[in-house]
C-alpha positions in Angstrom: 0.2 0.0 0.0 1.4 3.5 -1.0 2.0 6.0 1.7 -0.9 8.6 1.2 -3.2 6.8 -1.1 -5.3 4.0 0.5 -6.1 1.0 -1.6 -9.6 0.5 0.4 -11.1 3.9 -0.5 -13.7 2.8 -2.9 -15.6 1.0 -0.1 -19.5 0.6 -0.3 -19.7 3.8 2.0 -17.8 5.7 -0.7 -19.8 4.2 -3.7 -22.9 5.4 -1.7 -21.5 8.8 -1.3 -20.4 8.9 -4.9 -23.9 8.0 -6.0 -25.5 10.7 -3.8 -23.6 13.6 -2.9 -21.1 13.7 -5.6 -23.6 12.5 -8.4 -25.7 15.6 -7.2 -23.0 18.1 -8.1 -21.1 16.3 -11.1 -24.4 15.8 -13.1 -26.0 19.3 -12.4 -27.5 20.8 -15.6 -25.1 22.5 -18.0 -26.0 25.7 -20.0 -24.3 26.7 -23.2 -24.5 28.4 -26.7 -26.3 31.6 -25.3 -27.6 34.1 -28.2 -29.3 37.2 -27.7 -32.2 37.9 -30.2 -32.0 40.5 -32.6 -34.0 43.1 -30.5 -32.1 41.9 -27.4 -35.4 41.0 -25.4 -34.9 37.2 -25.6 -32.1 34.7 -25.1 -31.9 31.2 -26.7 -29.5 28.4 -25.4 -29.0 24.9 -25.0 -29.4 23.1 -21.9 -29.7 19.4 -20.4 -31.8 20.3 -17.5 -34.6 17.9 -18.7 -32.0 15.0 -19.0 -30.9 15.6 -22.9 -29.7 18.7 -24.7 -32.6 21.0 -25.7 -33.0 24.3 -27.0 -34.8 26.9 -24.8 -35.9 30.5 -25.2 -36.5 32.9 -22.3 -36.7 36.7 -21.6 -33.3 38.9 -21.2 -32.2 39.4 -18.8 -32.4 35.8 -18.2 -32.2 34.2 -14.5 -34.3 36.8 -12.8 -37.6 35.3 -11.3 -37.4 32.0 -13.1 -40.5 31.0 -11.8 -42.5 33.9 -13.0 -40.7 33.6 -16.3 -40.2 30.2 -17.3 -38.1 29.6 -20.4 -40.0 27.9 -23.3 -38.3 24.5 -24.5 -38.5 24.4 -28.3 -39.9 21.3 -29.7 -37.2 19.9 -31.8 -38.1 16.3 -32.0 -38.2 14.7 -35.4 -38.3 10.8 -34.8 -40.8 9.5 -32.1 -38.7 6.3 -31.9 -35.5 8.0 -30.6 -34.6 11.2 -28.5 -33.0 14.2 -30.5 -30.3 16.2 -29.2 -29.5 19.9 -30.1 -26.0 20.6 -31.2 -26.5 24.4 -32.4 -28.6 27.4 -32.4 -28.8 30.6 -34.3 -31.2 33.4 -34.5 -32.8 34.7 -37.9 -31.5 38.3 -37.9 -35.3 39.4 -38.0 -36.1 37.3 -34.8 -38.8 35.5 -36.4 -36.9 32.0 -35.9 -34.5 30.3 -34.1 -32.5 27.8 -36.4 -31.4 24.4 -34.5 -29.3 21.9 -35.7 -30.6 18.5 -34.1 -29.1 14.9 -34.1 -31.6 12.1 -33.7 -30.0 9.5 -31.2 -27.1 12.1 -30.8 -25.7 10.6 -34.1 -24.0 12.0 -37.3 -27.0 12.4 -39.3 -28.4 15.9 -38.3 -31.1 18.0 -39.4 -31.9 21.6 -39.2 -35.2 22.8 -38.1 -36.5 26.5 -37.8 -38.8 27.3 -34.9 -40.5 30.5 -34.0 -39.6 31.7 -30.5 -42.7 31.0 -29.0 -43.1 27.5 -30.4 -46.0 27.8 -32.6 -44.4 27.5 -36.0 -41.8 24.9 -37.3 -40.3 23.9 -40.7 -37.3 21.7 -41.6 -34.7 22.7 -44.0 -33.7 20.1 -46.8 -35.8 17.4 -45.3 -35.0 13.9 -46.5 -31.2 14.4 -46.9 -29.0 12.1 -45.1 -27.5 14.9 -42.9 -27.7 18.7 -42.8 -25.7 21.0 -41.0 -26.0 24.8 -39.9 -24.2 27.5 -41.4 -24.4 31.3 -41.2 -27.8 33.3 -41.9 -27.8 36.3 -44.4 -28.4 39.7 -42.7 -31.7 39.9 -44.2 -32.9 36.6 -42.5 -34.2 35.6 -46.0 -31.5 33.1 -46.8 -29.9 30.4 -44.4 -26.8 28.7 -45.1 -26.7 24.9 -44.6 -24.5 22.0 -46.0 -26.4 19.0 -47.3 -24.9 15.6 -47.1 -25.7 12.4 -49.2 -25.1 8.8 -47.7 -23.3 6.0 -49.7 -26.7 4.6 -50.8 -27.5 7.7 -52.5 -24.1 8.1 -54.1 -22.4 10.2 -51.7 -18.8 10.7 -52.0 -18.0 12.9 -48.9 -18.5 16.1 -50.7 -21.1 18.5 -48.7 -23.1 20.8 -50.8 -23.1 24.3 -49.3 -26.3 26.2 -50.1 -27.9 29.4 -49.4 -31.7 28.2 -48.8 -34.5 30.9 -49.1 -36.5 30.1 -46.0 -39.7 31.5 -47.6 -40.1 29.3 -50.6 -37.3 26.7 -50.0 -35.4 27.4 -53.0 -31.7 27.5 -52.9 -28.4 28.7 -54.3 -25.3 26.3 -54.6 -22.1 28.1 -53.4 -20.1 25.1 -53.9 -19.1 21.4 -52.5 -16.3 19.6 -51.1 -15.2 18.0 -47.9 -16.2 20.1 -44.6 -18.1 22.8 -46.6 -19.7 25.4 -44.4 -21.2 28.6 -45.4 -19.3 31.1 -43.0 -20.9 34.3 -43.7 -22.8 36.6 -46.1 -22.5 40.3 -46.5 -25.0 42.8 -45.5 -26.1 43.5 -49.1 -26.5 39.8 -49.9 -24.0 40.1 -52.6 -21.2 38.0 -51.3 -20.6 34.9 -49.1 -17.6 33.2 -47.6 -17.3 29.4 -48.2 -14.8 27.1 -46.2 -14.0 23.7 -48.0 -11.2 21.3 -47.5 -9.9 18.0 -45.6 -8.7 18.2 -42.2 -5.4 20.4 -41.9 -6.0 21.5 -45.4 -8.9 24.1 -45.2 -9.4 26.9 -47.8 -11.7 30.1 -47.9 -13.4 31.5 -50.8 -15.1 34.8 -51.5 -18.0 34.2 -53.7 -19.7 37.2 -55.6 -23.3 36.0 -55.8 -24.3 38.4 -58.7 -21.5 37.8 -61.1 -19.9 34.4 -59.9 -16.5 35.5 -59.5 -14.6 33.4 -56.8 -11.5 34.7 -55.0 -9.2 32.6 -52.9 -8.7 34.2 -49.7 -5.8 32.1 -48.4 -3.8 31.9 -51.7 -1.1 29.3 -51.7 -1.9 28.1 -48.3 -3.8 25.4 -46.4 -5.4 25.9 -42.9 -6.3 23.8 -39.9 -8.3 27.0 -38.9 -10.3 28.9 -41.3 -13.5 31.1 -40.7 -14.5 34.5 -42.1 -17.1 37.1 -41.4 -18.0 40.6 -42.8 -17.5 43.7 -41.0 -20.7 46.1 -40.6 -20.4 47.8 -44.0 -19.3 44.8 -45.9 -16.2 46.6 -47.2 -14.0 44.7 -44.5 -13.6 41.0 -44.4 -12.4 39.5 -41.1 -10.3 36.2 -41.2 -9.9 33.8 -38.4 -7.0 31.5 -39.7 -3.5 29.9 -39.1 -2.9 29.8 -43.0 0.6 30.7 -43.8 1.4 30.9 -40.0 2.0 28.8 -36.9 -0.7 30.1 -34.7 -4.4 31.1 -35.6 -4.8 35.0 -35.7 -7.3 37.6 -36.7 -6.6 39.2 -40.1 -8.6 41.7 -42.2 -8.6 42.4 -46.0 -10.7 45.2 -47.8 -13.0 44.6 -50.7 -13.2 46.8 -53.4 -16.3 48.5 -54.8 -18.1 47.7 -58.2 -15.7 49.9 -60.0 -12.7 47.9 -58.8 -14.7 44.6 -59.5 -14.7 43.7 -55.9 -11.1 43.3 -55.7 -9.9 41.8 -52.6 -6.7 43.4 -50.9 -3.8 41.5 -49.2 -4.8 40.6 -45.6 -3.3 42.3 -42.7 -3.0 41.5 -39.0 -5.5 42.8 -36.6 -4.5 40.7 -33.8 -1.9 37.8 -33.1 0.4 36.3 -30.6 3.4 34.5 -31.1 2.9 31.6 -28.8 -0.8 31.6 -28.1 -3.8 30.4 -30.4 -6.7 32.7 -31.3 -9.5 30.5 -30.2 -12.8 32.5 -30.8 -13.7 35.8 -32.1 -17.0 38.0 -31.7 -17.5 41.1 -33.6 -19.4 44.2 -31.9 -22.7 45.1 -33.6 -21.6 48.4 -34.0 -18.4 47.3 -35.9 -15.8 49.1 -33.6 -14.5 46.1 -31.4 -14.1 42.7 -31.4 -13.8 40.2 -28.5 -11.0 37.7 -28.7 -10.4 34.4 -26.7 -6.7 33.2 -26.6 -5.7 29.7 -25.7 -2.8 30.2 -23.3 -1.3 27.0 -22.3 -5.1 25.5 -22.2 -6.7 28.1 -20.3 -8.8 31.0 -21.8 -7.5 34.8 -21.7 -10.5 37.1 -22.9 -9.6 40.6 -24.3 -11.1 43.3 -26.7 -9.5 44.6 -29.8 -10.3 48.2 -31.4 -10.7 47.0 -34.9 -9.6 50.6 -36.1 -6.4 51.1 -33.8 -5.5 47.6 -33.1 -5.5 48.5 -29.3 -6.4 45.7 -27.0 -7.7 45.8 -23.2 -8.0 42.7 -21.2 -11.5 41.4 -19.9 -10.5 40.3 -16.3 -12.3 38.0 -14.1 -14.2 35.8 -16.9 -15.8 33.0 -15.0 -14.2 29.6 -15.7 -10.9 28.6 -16.9 -12.1 27.6 -20.4 -14.3 30.0 -22.4 -16.6 28.0 -24.8 -19.0 30.5 -26.2 -19.0 34.3 -26.7 -21.3 37.0 -28.0 -22.1 40.4 -27.7 -25.3 41.8 -26.4 -27.2 43.7 -29.3 -26.4 46.9 -27.4 -22.6 46.1 -27.4 -22.2 47.0 -23.9 -21.7 43.4 -22.5 -20.6 39.9 -23.5 -22.3 36.8 -22.8 -19.6 34.3 -22.0 -19.8 30.5 -21.8 -17.4 28.9 -19.6 -16.6 25.9 -17.5 -13.7 24.7 -15.2 -12.6 21.7 -13.3 -15.1 22.4 -10.4 -17.3 24.7 -12.6 -19.9 23.0 -14.8 -20.8 24.7 -18.3 -22.7 27.9 -17.7 -23.2 31.2 -18.9 -22.7 34.7 -17.4 -23.0 38.4 -18.5 -19.8 40.8 -18.3 -20.7 44.3 -18.4 -18.1 46.4 -20.5 -19.2 49.8 -19.6 -18.6 49.1 -15.9 -15.0 48.9 -14.7 -14.0 45.9 -12.9 -17.6 44.5 -13.0 -18.2 41.0 -11.6 -19.8 38.4 -14.1 -23.6 38.1 -13.5 -25.0 34.7 -13.9 -27.5 34.7 -16.8 -29.1 31.1 -16.3 -29.8 29.0 -13.1 -26.6 28.9 -11.0 -27.2 26.7 -8.3 -23.8 24.8 -8.4 -22.0 24.7 -5.1 -18.5 23.4 -5.6 -17.9 20.5 -3.3 -14.7 20.2 -1.3 -13.5 16.9 -3.2 -13.3 18.4 -6.5 -9.9 19.2 -7.5 -7.9 21.4 -9.8 -5.4 19.9 -11.8 -1.8 20.9 -12.4 0.0 21.1 -15.7 3.2 19.0 -16.1 5.8 19.1 -18.8 7.7 16.0 -19.9 9.8 14.9 -23.0 8.7 12.5 -25.7 11.1 9.7 -26.6 12.4 11.6 -29.4 12.7 14.5 -27.2 9.5 16.7 -28.2 8.1 18.6 -25.2 4.8 17.4 -24.1 2.4 18.6 -21.6 -0.4 16.8 -19.4 -3.1 17.9 -16.7 -2.8 15.8 -13.5 -5.9 15.5 -11.3 -4.6 14.1 -7.8 -6.6 13.4 -4.7 -6.5 16.0 -1.9 -3.7 15.3 0.4 -2.4 12.6 -1.9 1.2 12.0 -2.1 3.8 9.1 -3.2 3.0 6.7 -6.3 -0.6 6.5 -6.6 -3.0 4.3 -8.8 -3.5 6.5 -12.1 -5.5 6.3 -15.0 -4.0 8.0 -18.4 -6.6 9.5 -20.3 -6.3 10.2 -24.0 -8.5 12.9 -25.9 -10.3 12.7 -29.1 -9.6 14.3 -32.4 -6.6 13.8 -32.7 -6.8 17.6 -33.1 -8.6 18.1 -30.1 -6.8 19.4 -26.8 -7.1 18.5 -23.3 -7.9 21.5 -21.2 -8.9 22.1 -17.7 -12.7 21.7 -18.3 -15.4 20.1 -16.2 -15.1 16.5 -16.2 -17.0 14.4 -14.1 -15.4 11.1 -14.5 -12.1 12.7 -13.6 -13.4 14.0 -10.3 -15.3 10.7 -9.6 -12.1 8.9 -10.1 -10.1 11.2 -7.9 -12.9 10.9 -5.4 -12.4 7.1 -5.3 -8.7 7.4 -4.9 -7.5 7.0 -8.5 -5.6 10.0 -10.1 -5.9 10.9 -13.7 -3.2 12.1 -16.0 -4.5 13.8 -19.4 -1.6 14.3 -21.8 -1.6 16.2 -24.8 0.2 14.0 -27.2 1.6 15.2 -30.5 -1.2 16.1 -32.9 -3.3 17.9 -30.5 -4.5 21.5 -31.0 -3.3 24.6 -29.0 0.4 24.2 -29.6 0.6 25.4 -33.2 0.6 23.7 -37.0 3.6 21.8 -36.7 2.6 20.1 -33.6 -1.0 19.4 -34.8 0.4 17.8 -37.8 3.2 15.8 -36.1 1.1 12.6 -36.0 -0.2 12.8 -39.8 0.1 9.6 -41.7 3.1 7.5 -41.1 4.1 9.9 -38.3 1.4 8.1 -36.3 3.8 5.3 -35.4 6.2 7.6 -33.5 3.1 9.4 -32.0 1.8 6.3 -30.4 5.0 6.1 -28.4 4.1 9.3 -26.8 1.6 7.4 -24.6 4.5 5.1 -23.4 6.4 8.4 -22.5 3.8 9.7 -20.4 3.7 6.3 -18.4 7.6 6.9 -18.1 7.3 10.3 -16.8 4.6 9.3 -14.2 6.7 6.4 -13.0 10.1 8.0 -13.1 9.0 11.1 -11.2 7.2 9.0 -8.6 4.0 10.0 -9.2 2.3 6.9 -10.4 2.8 3.1 -9.1 4.2 1.2 -12.2 1.8 -1.7 -11.1 -1.3 0.1 -11.1 -1.7 2.3 -14.1 -4.7 2.3 -16.5 -5.2 3.9 -19.9 -8.5 5.2 -21.3 -9.9 7.7 -24.0 -12.8 8.3 -26.3 -12.9 8.4 -30.1 -9.3 8.8 -31.5 -8.4 8.4 -27.7 -10.2 5.2 -27.6 -8.0 4.1 -30.6 -4.9 5.2 -29.1 -5.9 3.1 -25.9 -6.5 0.1 -27.7 -2.9 0.7 -29.7 -1.2 1.1 -26.3 -2.8 -1.9 -24.9 -1.6 -4.0 -27.9 1.8 -2.4 -28.3 3.0 -1.9 -24.6 0.9 -4.5 -22.7 3.5 -4.7 -19.9 2.6 -1.0 -18.8 -1.0 -1.3 -18.2 -3.3 -3.2 -15.5 -6.6 -1.9 -17.0 -8.1 -0.1 -20.2 -11.2 1.6 -21.2 -11.9 2.1 -24.9 -14.8 4.7 -25.4 -16.2 4.7 -29.0 -12.4 4.1 -30.6 -11.5 2.7 -33.9 -10.1 -0.8 -33.8 -9.5 -1.3 -37.3 -8.7 2.0 -39.6 -9.5 0.1 -42.9 -13.0 -0.7 -41.7 -13.4 2.5 -40.2 -13.2 4.1 -43.7 -15.5 1.5 -45.3 -18.1 2.1 -42.5 -18.0 5.6 -41.4 -20.3 8.3 -43.0 -18.7 9.2 -46.5 -18.1 13.0 -45.5 -16.3 11.9 -42.3 -14.1 9.6 -44.4 -13.4 12.1 -47.2 -12.1 14.6 -44.7 -10.0 12.3 -42.7 -7.5 11.1 -45.4 -5.0 13.9 -44.6 -4.7 12.7 -41.0 -4.8 8.8 -41.3 -4.1 8.2 -44.9 -6.0 7.3 -48.1 -7.7 4.0 -47.8 -6.9 3.0 -51.4 -3.2 4.3 -51.5 -2.1 3.7 -47.8 -4.0 0.4 -47.1 -0.9 -1.4 -45.9 -0.1 1.5 -43.2 -3.6 1.5 -42.0 -3.3 -2.3 -41.4 -0.1 -2.0 -39.6 -1.7 0.8 -37.2 -4.9 -1.0 -36.4 -5.1 -2.5 -33.1 -7.4 -5.2 -34.2 -4.4 -7.0 -36.0 -2.3 -7.3 -32.6 -5.5 -7.7 -30.2 -4.0 -11.0 -29.1 -1.5 -9.1 -27.3 -3.8 -7.1 -25.2 -3.4 -8.7 -21.5 -5.1 -6.0 -19.5 -8.9 -6.1 -18.5 -10.6 -4.1 -21.2 -14.1 -2.2 -21.1 -15.5 -1.2 -24.3 -18.0 1.6 -24.3 -20.1 2.6 -27.3 -23.4 4.3 -28.6 -25.9 2.5 -31.0 -26.3 5.5 -33.2 -22.5 6.2 -33.7 -22.0 6.5 -37.5 -18.9 8.5 -36.8 -17.0 5.7 -35.6 -19.6 3.1 -36.2 -20.7 0.3 -33.6 -18.9 -2.4 -35.6 -15.5 -0.9 -34.2 -16.3 -2.1 -30.7 -17.8 -5.1 -31.8 -14.9 -6.4 -33.4 -12.5 -5.9 -30.7 -14.8 -7.4 -28.2 -15.4 -10.3 -30.4 -11.5 -10.6 -31.0 -10.8 -10.7 -27.1 -13.7 -13.1 -26.6 -12.7 -15.7 -29.4 -9.3 -16.2 -27.2 -11.4 -16.6 -23.9 -10.8 -13.2 -22.5 -14.0 -11.4 -20.8 -14.2 -7.8 -22.0 -17.0 -5.4 -20.4 -19.1 -4.2 -23.2 -21.3 -0.9 -22.2 -23.7 -0.2 -25.0 -25.9 2.8 -25.0 -28.9 2.1 -27.5 -30.0 5.9 -28.0 -26.5 7.5 -28.0 -24.2 8.3 -30.8 -20.4 9.5 -30.9 -21.1 11.6 -27.6 -22.9 10.5 -24.6 -25.5 13.2 -24.2 -28.3 11.9 -21.7 -27.6 13.1 -18.1 -28.5 9.5 -16.7 -26.4 7.8 -19.3 -23.3 10.2 -18.2 -23.9 9.2 -14.5 -24.1 5.4 -15.6 -21.1 5.7 -17.6 -19.0 7.5 -14.9 -20.1 4.8 -12.2 -19.3 1.9 -14.5 -15.9 3.4 -15.4 -15.1 3.8 -12.0 -16.0 0.6 -10.8 -14.1 -1.1 -13.6 -10.9 1.0 -13.0 -10.9 0.9 -9.1 -11.6 -2.8 -9.2 -8.5 -3.3 -11.1 -6.2 -0.5 -9.8 -7.3 -0.2 -6.1 -7.9 -3.8 -5.5 -5.8 -6.9 -6.6 -6.3 -7.6 -10.2 -5.3 -10.0 -12.8 -4.1 -8.8 -16.0 -6.4 -10.8 -18.0 -8.4 -9.1 -20.7 
């Protein structure tokens, strides 16, 4: 038994506490994506307060006398046989509709609905398509940008068709097609639109003149991992949020000429950039004078205002939460609506007044969360990969714990995602049960520049996988982790990385948890949605050209080396990483006499959205992990 960390912490009494007192706080309702109505009197947002993510509309300012002014839940159900989760909301500029992107079963086959704020009117955009995703509104509210996808049965090749749909009669204008196509913005006069297309890590932006058909490449000679554009108030300036031709995302601007010049676009100039930080989010002041910027600084968020005329910046102090997840100006431009969260603070929304110096953030929506003493803040650690590359990771450690502790290494998805200090009920539940969590950002993660994010592309993935072994080496050599009680887990790409690590480095791990990870990269390509497959070739390889490499990187072909007890979690509606990826690894292990634990959610997709399912998932993972890390366990899958 290690000093300071007791192996008997997860007793029946502790289970009861976790199921009661801790669960009440870990699964409190989340609030996000707050958007003010065009006249500033209403607020739309997404919350799981009723058990799954739904869209709500309520009066502004929100949160005052909720019993007297209850919010209106919008009816976004489209299939009586399965729950429908809301992924995004956006007000029509005239206030007549709230556009909602919804996901039946939480899956990838999303649909776009228009709903009146009072819930009396509803219509669907591009009904019958395999999937529809939400883009930008035109400033008049007459047209809505959407991207329409076809499945393989309908001949879909992965190219999304980006359109401007007239919401009055359903007619549409096709702007273009390609992997990950998105309508980013439409000018105030309705003449021009910005279209993004391109595979992962190779995005492009085009300015399209809808009157003449002229198309202008806004990022000539460069690919981008981040590419977004929006028009200034007059339409004469276009602001670009991109890392094209640079190491870090920044805010650029370019001017658009008048009719006499044929709408010539000038070379872009820098508005705001930092040499060592990523520009994470941008919101433009409705008056056009300022922009609010969110910078990713070593995983935490810094919020500032920039004067678009002078380039001068002012910090916005005391924003709630370590990580800002949403940002919008109020319609009068006098305040910001900031969505944020932190290790001990669930997703919520607050109003920050900009006209009152040192104003305290005001909660906008119900805020009844009272942080428990057991919830911990992580510490950021730096370590070296086996080839010398600098890596970092967040360590969630039990309060008062010291010495070598049982540890779960958690690997994020993407792989272009980033582990940041956000609200993680699973991490906190494991820490409360006596297991520390180390969440590294292996190469390929976002937030560290373009070179780092592309350092695991294609055959570089072989080296990237050894970053997991390097993380374990750091933990054990520094005396933080007990080498005999280390587990590995992750979701999506992190689930894939978990399976690879268990197969390639079986001597390192006493337990594993794979959450909707790929077990075979070749079948992943053949079974996933075509638009997901088409965008992924720049990251994983081309299934036609790189078949041998994909096979060598697939853990299913070395599953006989997995010796640690494995838990597999998946959602039946997951068509991003289809259910077959979980079934294959489970069947391979059972065929050799192992007994993997398979947790299947019948009405979830790639994410686990239902509050009850997240609580069940957390309890099951804690039970599985602690059963093998804090109690005697044999390494038998």
